C-alpha positions as CSV (number, residue, x, y, z in Angstrom):
1,X,0.0,0.0,0.0
2,X,1.5,3.5,-0.9
3,X,2.2,5.9,1.9
4,X,0.1,8.4,0.2
5,X,-3.2,6.5,0.9
6,X,-2.6,6.3,4.7
7,X,-5.2,8.4,6.6
8,X,-5.8,9.2,10.3
9,X,-8.7,9.7,12.3
10,X,-8.9,12.0,15.3
11,X,-11.8,12.2,18.0
12,X,-12.3,14.7,20.5
13,X,-15.0,13.4,23.0
14,X,-16.0,16.5,25.2
15,X,-18.7,17.3,27.5
16,X,-20.8,19.2,25.0
17,X,-19.8,17.8,21.6
18,X,-18.0,14.9,19.9
19,X,-15.6,16.2,17.1
20,X,-14.0,14.0,14.5
21,X,-11.5,14.6,11.8
22,X,-10.1,12.5,8.9
23,X,-6.7,13.7,7.8
24,X,-4.1,12.6,5.2
25,X,-0.3,12.0,5.9
26,X,0.3,15.7,5.6
27,X,-2.4,16.8,8.1
28,X,-4.7,18.1,5.5
29,X,-8.3,17.9,6.6
30,X,-10.3,15.6,4.4
31,X,-13.6,15.6,6.4
32,X,-15.0,16.8,9.7
33,X,-18.0,15.7,11.8
34,X,-19.6,17.1,15.0
35,X,-22.4,15.6,17.1
36,X,-23.6,16.5,20.6
37,X,-22.5,14.5,23.5
38,X,-25.5,12.8,25.0
39,X,-25.0,11.5,28.5
40,X,-28.3,9.4,29.0
41,X,-26.1,6.3,29.3
42,X,-22.9,4.5,28.0
43,X,-25.0,3.1,24.9
44,X,-25.9,6.7,23.7
45,X,-22.3,8.0,24.0
46,X,-21.1,4.9,22.0
47,X,-23.7,5.4,19.4
48,X,-22.6,8.9,18.9
49,X,-18.9,7.9,18.6
50,X,-19.9,5.2,16.1
51,X,-21.8,7.8,14.1
52,X,-18.9,10.1,13.8
53,X,-16.5,7.2,12.9
54,X,-19.0,5.7,10.3
55,X,-19.2,9.2,8.8
56,X,-15.6,9.6,8.4
57,X,-15.0,6.2,7.1
58,X,-17.4,7.1,4.3
59,X,-15.3,9.9,3.3
60,X,-12.0,8.0,3.0
61,X,-12.2,7.5,-0.8
62,X,-10.0,4.6,-1.2
63,X,-7.5,5.4,1.6
64,X,-6.9,3.3,4.6
65,X,-7.4,4.6,8.0
66,X,-4.1,3.4,9.6
67,X,-4.1,5.4,13.0
68,X,-6.6,7.0,15.4
69,X,-6.1,9.5,18.2
70,X,-8.7,10.1,20.9
71,X,-8.8,13.0,23.3
72,X,-11.2,12.6,26.4
73,X,-11.8,15.4,29.0
74,X,-11.6,13.4,32.2
75,X,-10.0,10.8,34.1
76,X,-9.6,7.2,32.4
77,X,-9.7,4.1,34.6
78,X,-8.3,1.5,32.3
79,X,-9.3,-1.6,34.6
80,X,-13.0,-0.6,34.8
81,X,-13.1,0.7,31.1
82,X,-14.6,4.0,32.4
83,X,-14.0,7.6,31.8
84,X,-15.0,10.0,34.6
85,X,-15.8,13.5,33.4
């Protein structure tokens, strides 16, 4: 696979919105998506994150997402699999 086709996905999971971005190897933004953060339960937040990722995956136009970065406001408990806002 040529290096030029490598893409990267970034997520910012905040208290108000979930922002997503798809960039190429040079950092050029190819697509963006923003949805409100819904705190009803874990299922709602995961559905919102999945919606952002799905939207961005549909914008990759033949490239391959080879990396993902996630920013989360809060403390992460890796053992419990929880983020505390």
